[in-house]
C-alpha positions as CSV (number, residue, x, y, z in Angstrom):
1,M,-36.0,122.8,-3.8
2,A,-33.3,121.0,-5.6
3,R,-32.5,119.5,-9.0
4,F,-33.0,115.6,-9.2
5,V,-32.9,113.5,-12.4
6,F,-35.6,110.6,-12.2
7,L,-34.5,107.1,-13.7
8,D,-36.7,105.0,-15.1
9,R,-35.3,101.4,-13.4
10,D,-35.6,98.1,-16.3
11,G,-34.5,99.1,-19.4
12,T,-32.8,102.3,-18.2
13,I,-30.7,101.0,-15.3
14,I,-30.7,97.3,-15.5
15,R,-31.9,95.2,-18.0
16,D,-35.5,94.4,-18.4
17,P,-35.9,91.3,-17.1
18,G,-39.5,91.2,-17.3
19,Y,-41.9,90.5,-14.7
20,G,-40.9,89.3,-11.2
21,P,-36.9,89.3,-11.9
22,T,-34.9,87.6,-9.2
23,I,-31.4,88.2,-8.4
24,A,-29.9,86.0,-10.7
25,D,-31.8,87.9,-13.7
26,Y,-29.9,91.1,-12.0
27,A,-28.0,93.4,-14.7
28,L,-27.0,96.9,-14.9
29,L,-26.6,98.4,-18.9
30,P,-23.4,99.5,-20.0
31,G,-22.9,103.0,-18.7
32,A,-25.5,102.9,-15.8
33,V,-23.3,103.7,-13.2
34,E,-20.7,106.6,-15.7
35,G,-23.8,108.4,-16.3
36,M,-25.4,108.4,-12.7
37,K,-21.6,109.5,-11.0
38,A,-21.4,112.0,-13.9
39,L,-25.9,113.6,-12.9
40,A,-25.0,113.2,-9.4
41,A,-21.5,115.0,-9.8
42,A,-23.0,118.3,-11.2
43,G,-25.8,118.2,-8.8
44,F,-28.5,116.0,-9.5
45,Q,-30.4,113.9,-7.0
46,L,-30.9,110.5,-8.3
47,V,-34.3,108.9,-7.8
48,I,-35.6,105.6,-9.0
49,V,-39.9,105.6,-10.5
50,T,-41.2,102.7,-11.4
51,N,-44.1,100.9,-12.9
52,Q,-44.3,97.1,-10.9
53,S,-47.9,95.5,-12.6
54,G,-47.1,92.8,-11.7
55,I,-47.8,93.8,-8.3
56,G,-51.1,94.3,-9.2
57,R,-51.4,91.7,-11.7
58,G,-50.4,89.2,-9.0
59,Y,-47.3,88.3,-10.6
60,F,-45.0,88.3,-7.6
61,E,-45.6,90.0,-3.8
62,E,-45.2,93.1,-2.5
63,A,-41.7,92.3,-0.3
64,F,-40.2,90.7,-3.3
65,Y,-40.8,93.5,-5.4
66,Q,-38.9,94.7,-2.4
67,V,-36.2,92.1,-1.9
68,F,-34.8,93.0,-5.7
69,R,-35.0,96.9,-4.8
70,D,-32.9,97.1,-2.3
71,H,-30.2,94.7,-4.3
72,V,-30.2,97.1,-6.8
73,E,-29.5,100.2,-4.5
74,R,-27.2,98.3,-2.7
75,D,-25.3,97.3,-5.4
76,L,-25.2,101.0,-7.0
77,A,-24.2,102.2,-3.4
78,R,-21.3,99.8,-3.5
79,Q,-20.2,101.5,-6.5
80,G,-20.5,104.7,-5.2
81,V,-23.6,105.7,-6.6
82,T,-26.5,107.2,-4.1
83,I,-30.0,107.0,-5.1
84,A,-32.0,109.3,-2.9
85,H,-35.3,106.9,-2.8
86,T,-37.3,104.6,-5.5
87,Y,-41.0,104.8,-5.5
88,H,-43.1,103.0,-7.4
89,C,-46.3,102.4,-8.4
90,P,-47.9,98.8,-8.1
91,H,-51.1,98.8,-9.6
92,A,-52.0,97.6,-12.6
93,P,-52.6,99.8,-15.6
94,E,-57.1,99.3,-15.5
95,A,-56.6,100.6,-12.1
96,G,-56.8,104.0,-12.8
97,C,-54.3,105.8,-10.5
98,R,-52.6,108.7,-10.5
99,C,-48.9,107.4,-9.8
100,R,-49.0,104.8,-12.6
101,K,-46.2,106.8,-15.5
102,P,-47.4,108.9,-17.5
103,E,-49.3,110.3,-14.6
104,P,-47.6,112.8,-12.5
105,G,-47.7,111.5,-8.8
106,L,-44.8,109.9,-8.1
107,L,-43.3,112.9,-9.0
108,L,-45.6,114.9,-7.0
109,R,-44.6,112.7,-3.5
110,A,-41.4,113.6,-4.7
111,R,-41.5,117.1,-4.9
112,D,-43.9,117.0,-2.1
113,E,-41.3,115.0,0.3
114,L,-37.7,115.4,-1.0
115,G,-37.7,119.1,-2.3
116,A,-37.6,118.4,-5.7
117,D,-37.6,121.5,-7.7
118,L,-39.5,119.6,-11.1
119,G,-38.9,122.5,-13.6
120,T,-35.2,122.1,-13.2
121,S,-35.2,118.1,-13.3
122,W,-35.7,115.5,-16.0
123,V,-37.1,112.2,-16.1
124,I,-34.8,109.1,-18.0
125,G,-36.4,105.9,-19.1
126,D,-36.9,103.7,-22.3
127,K,-40.2,104.3,-23.0
128,P,-42.4,106.7,-24.1
129,T,-44.7,107.1,-21.3
130,D,-41.7,108.6,-19.8
131,L,-41.4,111.7,-22.1
132,E,-44.7,111.7,-21.1
133,L,-44.2,111.8,-17.3
134,A,-42.0,114.8,-17.6
135,E,-44.2,116.7,-20.2
136,R,-46.9,116.6,-17.5
137,A,-44.8,117.0,-14.4
138,A,-43.4,119.9,-15.9
139,C,-40.2,119.2,-15.9
140,A,-37.1,120.5,-17.6
141,G,-36.9,118.1,-19.8
142,G,-37.1,114.1,-20.5
143,L,-34.7,111.7,-22.7
144,R,-35.5,107.8,-23.7
145,V,-32.4,105.2,-24.1
146,S,-32.9,103.4,-26.9
147,S,-30.4,100.6,-28.3
148,S,-31.6,101.3,-31.8
149,E,-33.4,104.6,-32.0
150,R,-31.7,108.4,-32.7
151,G,-34.4,111.5,-31.7
152,P,-33.6,114.8,-30.3
153,D,-35.0,113.0,-27.4
154,V,-33.4,109.9,-27.8
155,V,-29.6,109.0,-26.5
156,R,-28.0,105.3,-26.0
157,D,-27.4,105.2,-22.6
158,L,-26.8,107.2,-19.3
159,V,-23.7,108.3,-20.8
160,E,-25.2,109.8,-23.2
161,A,-28.3,111.2,-20.9
162,A,-25.9,112.8,-18.2
163,H,-24.1,115.0,-21.5
164,V,-27.4,116.0,-22.6
165,I,-28.6,116.9,-19.5
166,L,-25.8,118.7,-18.4
167,E,-25.3,121.0,-22.1
168,R,-28.7,121.8,-22.2
169,S,-29.0,122.8,-18.2
170,R,-25.7,124.4,-18.3
171,N,-27.5,126.5,-22.3
172,T,-30.6,127.1,-19.8
173,R,-28.5,129.0,-16.9
174,E,-26.3,130.8,-19.9
175,G,-29.2,132.0,-21.4
176,S,-31.4,133.4,-17.9
177,E,-27.6,134.9,-17.3
178,A,-27.9,137.1,-20.2
C-alpha cells in the first residue's frame, strides 16, 4: 500500500475553464508544479480525480475530455511531474453514481487498482466536496485551495498544500513513534 495525494484538476492544478475546455483554455495555476514536485519528492504518488459532468450533460464527448486530459498529463510530465493515473466521473449530478465526488468511488478504485493506502493519503481540491471526499474515504486529510478564503484546511496554492501535508505527516509519524 502506498501514500497518494488525490488532486482535483480544475481550480486546483489548472485554471477552471468551465465546461468543455480546449487546449487554448489550458493554464497551470501558480505553484501547481512546485507543489506536486514537493509531494512526489516526499514519496506521495499523485492522482487526479475530477468530476466531468459536462460529458453526462451532453456538453462534450468522452473523447474530447480524453484529448484535454492527455494534454494536461503530457505538460506536467515535461515539467517533471508524474501523474500515476487520472480518474474521472462522467456523470451528471442527478445520476446518483458512486464515483461523483464527494462519493468515494474514485478513491476506492485507486485503492483497489493502484494500491493506495487511503488512511495515509490526502485529497486537495477547490470545493467543499473535496474535503467531504477525504472524510468519506477515510483519508488522512483534505485541503481546499482558495486564493481568497482562509481557514484551518484552506491553503493558497499547491505549494502551501504540500507544506501543510508534509508537516502534518511528519507530526503524525513522530506521534506514532513516541
